[in-house]
C-alpha positions in Angstrom: 104.4 62.9 47.5 103.6 59.2 47.6 100.1 58.3 48.7 99.8 56.9 52.2 96.9 54.9 53.7 96.5 56.9 56.9 97.3 60.3 55.4 94.6 59.9 52.8 92.0 58.6 55.2 92.4 61.5 57.7 93.1 64.5 55.5 90.4 66.8 54.2 89.8 66.7 50.5 90.9 63.1 50.1 88.4 60.7 48.6 86.2 58.0 50.2 87.3 57.7 53.9 87.9 61.3 54.9 87.7 62.4 58.5 87.6 61.3 62.1 84.9 61.5 64.8 86.3 64.8 66.0 86.7 66.2 62.5 84.1 64.6 60.1 85.2 66.7 57.2 88.8 65.7 57.6 91.9 67.4 59.1 93.3 70.3 57.2 96.1 69.6 54.7 98.9 69.2 57.2 101.7 70.8 55.2 101.0 74.5 56.1 99.9 73.7 59.7 103.0 71.7 60.4 105.2 74.3 58.9 103.8 76.8 61.3 104.3 74.4 64.2 108.0 73.8 63.5 108.9 77.1 62.0 107.5 79.2 64.8 109.5 77.4 67.4 112.7 77.8 65.3 111.9 81.5 64.8 111.5 82.0 68.5 114.8 80.3 69.2 116.6 82.5 66.6 115.2 85.7 68.2 116.1 84.4 71.7 119.7 83.8 70.6 119.8 87.2 68.9 118.5 88.9 72.0 121.2 87.1 74.0 118.8 86.4 76.8 120.9 85.3 79.8 121.0 86.1 83.5 123.1 89.4 83.3 120.9 90.7 80.5 117.7 89.9 82.3 119.0 91.4 85.6 119.6 94.6 83.7 116.2 94.4 82.0 114.4 94.2 85.4 116.7 96.7 87.2 113.8 99.1 87.8 111.4 96.4 89.2 110.6 97.0 92.8 110.4 94.5 95.6 106.9 93.4 96.6 107.3 93.9 100.3 103.8 92.7 101.2 104.0 89.4 99.2 102.5 86.7 101.4 104.4 83.5 102.4 101.8 81.5 100.4 102.4 83.6 97.3 106.2 83.4 97.7 105.9 79.6 98.1 103.8 79.5 94.9 106.5 81.5 93.0 109.2 79.0 94.1 106.9 76.0 93.4 106.1 77.1 89.9 109.7 78.0 89.1 110.8 74.5 90.3 108.2 72.8 88.1 109.3 74.9 85.1 112.9 74.0 85.7 111.9 70.3 85.8 110.3 70.7 82.3 113.3 72.4 81.0 115.6 69.7 82.3 113.3 67.1 80.6 113.6 68.9 77.3 117.4 69.1 77.7 117.5 65.3 78.2 115.3 64.8 75.2 117.4 67.0 73.0 120.5 65.0 73.9 118.9 61.8 72.6 118.8 63.2 69.0 115.4 61.6 68.4 113.1 64.5 67.5 110.4 62.4 65.9 110.2 59.9 68.8 109.9 62.7 71.4 108.2 65.5 69.5 104.8 65.2 71.0 105.9 64.8 74.7 108.4 67.6 74.0 105.6 70.0 73.1 103.9 69.1 76.3 107.0 69.6 78.4 107.7 72.9 76.6 104.2 74.3 77.2 103.9 73.3 80.8 107.4 74.8 81.4 106.1 78.1 79.9 102.9 77.9 81.9 104.5 77.3 85.2 107.1 80.0 84.7 104.3 82.4 83.7 102.3 81.4 86.8 105.4 82.2 89.0 105.6 85.7 87.4 101.9 86.5 88.0 102.2 85.3 91.7 105.3 87.5 92.1 103.5 90.5 90.5 100.2 90.5 92.5 100.2 87.5 94.8 97.6 85.6 92.9 97.3 82.2 91.0 94.8 81.5 88.3 93.0 78.2 88.1 92.9 77.6 84.4 95.0 78.1 81.3 93.0 80.9 79.7 92.9 83.0 82.9 96.7 82.5 83.3 97.3 83.6 79.7 95.1 86.7 80.1 96.6 87.7 83.4 100.2 87.3 82.2 99.4 89.4 79.2 97.8 92.1 81.3 100.2 92.2 84.2 103.5 91.4 82.5 103.5 91.9 78.7 101.2 94.9 78.5 103.4 96.9 80.9 106.7 96.2 79.3 107.8 93.4 81.6 108.3 90.8 78.9 111.5 90.6 76.8 111.4 89.9 73.0 110.2 87.7 71.5 107.8 87.2 74.4 106.7 90.8 74.1 105.0 90.5 70.8 101.3 91.2 71.3 98.1 92.7 70.1 95.8 95.1 72.1 92.7 94.1 70.1 91.4 91.2 68.0 89.4 93.4 65.6 90.8 92.4 62.2 91.6 95.8 60.7 92.9 97.3 63.9 95.1 94.2 64.6 96.4 94.3 61.1 97.5 97.8 61.6 99.3 96.8 64.9 101.0 93.9 63.1 102.1 96.2 60.3 103.6 98.6 62.8 105.5 95.9 64.5 106.7 94.3 61.1 108.2 97.6 59.9 108.2 96.3 56.4 109.2 92.8 57.3 107.0 90.4 55.3 108.6 87.1 56.2 106.1 84.4 57.1 105.9 80.9 58.5 105.8 79.3 55.1 109.6 79.2 55.1 112.1 78.3 57.8 113.9 81.5 59.1 117.7 81.5 58.8 118.4 84.8 60.5 117.0 87.0 63.3 115.2 89.5 61.0 113.3 86.8 59.2 112.6 85.1 62.5 110.9 88.2 63.9 108.7 88.3 60.8 107.8 84.7 61.3 106.9 85.4 65.0 104.5 88.2 63.9 103.1 85.8 61.3 102.2 83.4 64.1 100.7 86.2 66.1 98.5 87.1 63.2 97.5 83.5 62.6 96.6 83.1 66.3 94.4 86.2 66.0 92.6 84.6 63.1 92.0 81.5 65.1 90.7 83.4 68.1 88.3 85.3 65.8 87.0 82.0 64.4 86.5 80.6 68.0 84.6 83.7 69.1 82.5 83.8 66.0 81.5 80.2 66.5 80.5 81.0 70.1 78.4 84.0 68.9 76.6 81.8 66.3 75.5 79.4 69.0 74.2 82.1 71.4 73.7 85.8 70.4 73.2 85.3 66.7 70.9 82.3 67.3 68.7 84.5 69.5 68.5 87.1 66.7 67.7 84.5 64.1 71.0 85.0 62.3 73.4 82.4 61.0 76.4 84.4 59.8 78.0 87.8 60.0 76.7 89.4 56.8 74.5 91.9 58.5 75.7 95.0 60.2 74.2 94.0 63.5 76.1 90.7 63.5 79.3 92.4 62.5 78.9 94.9 65.4 78.4 92.0 67.9 81.5 90.3 66.6 83.7 93.4 66.7 82.4 94.5 70.1 83.5 91.1 71.4 86.9 91.2 69.6 87.6 94.8 70.6 87.9 94.0 74.3 90.4 91.2 74.0 94.2 91.4 73.8 96.5 88.6 72.6 100.0 87.8 74.0 102.6 85.1 74.1 100.8 82.9 76.6 97.7 82.9 74.4 99.9 81.7 71.5 101.5 79.1 73.6 98.2 77.7 74.8 97.0 77.5 71.2 100.2 75.8 70.3 99.8 73.2 73.0 96.5 72.1 71.5 97.5 72.5 67.9 100.8 70.7 68.0 99.8 68.0 70.5 96.6 67.1 68.8 96.0 68.2 65.2 99.6 68.2 64.1 100.8 65.3 66.3 100.3 62.6 63.7 102.3 64.5 61.1 105.1 65.4 63.5 106.1 61.8 63.4 104.8 60.7 60.0 107.9 60.7 57.7 109.0 63.9 55.9 106.0 63.9 53.6 105.0 67.4 54.4 108.3 69.1 53.5 109.1 70.2 57.0 112.5 70.1 58.7 111.9 68.6 62.1 115.6 68.1 63.0 116.5 70.3 65.9 112.8 70.8 66.9 113.3 69.7 70.6 116.6 71.7 70.8 114.6 74.8 69.7 112.0 74.2 72.4 114.7 73.9 75.0 116.3 77.2 73.8 113.0 79.0 74.0 111.9 77.6 77.4 115.4 78.3 78.9 115.1 81.9 77.9 111.5 82.2 79.2 112.5 80.6 82.5 115.6 82.9 82.8 113.2 85.9 82.3 110.7 84.5 84.8 113.5 83.9 87.4 114.9 87.4 86.8 111.6 89.0 87.4 110.7 86.9 90.5 114.1 87.5 92.1 113.4 91.2 92.0 109.9 90.8 93.5 110.3 88.3 96.4 112.3 88.9 99.6 116.0 88.8 98.5 117.0 86.6 101.4 114.3 84.1 100.5 115.4 84.1 96.8 119.0 83.4 97.8 117.9 80.6 100.1 115.7 79.1 97.4 118.5 79.3 94.9 121.1 77.7 97.2 118.7 75.0 98.4 117.9 73.8 94.9 121.5 73.8 93.8 122.3 71.5 96.7 119.3 69.2 96.7 118.3 68.8 93.1 119.7 66.2 90.7 118.4 67.5 87.4 120.3 67.7 84.1 119.7 71.5 84.2 120.3 73.1 87.6 119.3 76.6 88.9 123.0 77.7 88.5 122.7 76.9 84.8 119.8 79.3 84.3 119.8 81.9 87.0 123.5 82.8 87.2 
């Protein structure tokens, strides 16, 4: 790979001018991080296509979901509001994909993808229990608890961990892998490899969350005990107690992805093909994944809200919207 001025200045391990104000030691070598960014989305898209997630399939998936007869008008309105916003993000991705300009639009595409997922998940939570969370972390946690943990998420959005303790999470990953050892280091070309790649990203997100929690513990609990690391049994017990009570689902991964791809990986998403990553089709993959997630969200919400209200909502949007992707393209 030819040397490059900006690449050398920012990347960790390069001589003389390494680092930024945010990362004084330099950003990690982008090759593996960027592979994960692009390859995870492609893997999700392959699984979505293999699962054939469409309106009839989702209607069957949620056939046993019961109507929420006491859902308030405010909660119902929130469901419809969040679904509309998600649809707008999907339509934006559809328009971006049509331009065939993945590098130009990669960063804003990531933001459109994430907020489309976030809004659709918020709609599902509101339809489930009539609530709306006020921050991204709470939304991710509630979606995992109320949707994914009780079997209300379709693959690949159902992949999750019930604990962040390393050895226990490793056992859960192994059980879900069923001997599939494919990782994000390569671009999946079939559904089986794609599932392995999805589980690889789940495992990597667990590692990241452990690092975050450990850094928090160092600043507070360990500092009070006069400890600086996790070499002692006491420190390890504090760490595992904190990790044991936390699950990890698709919304947690999406939230990590929003920050990772939009900030740390953003430079290299647009910076030539130096890192050996195939970015062609990246926005199309994001569109495929968000469309499936929004189809799922709409299917669940249509079973929870008043059926007459759902029909009126659906008919209204099809008449009054002028988006590239309309409700009839997703929820029919």
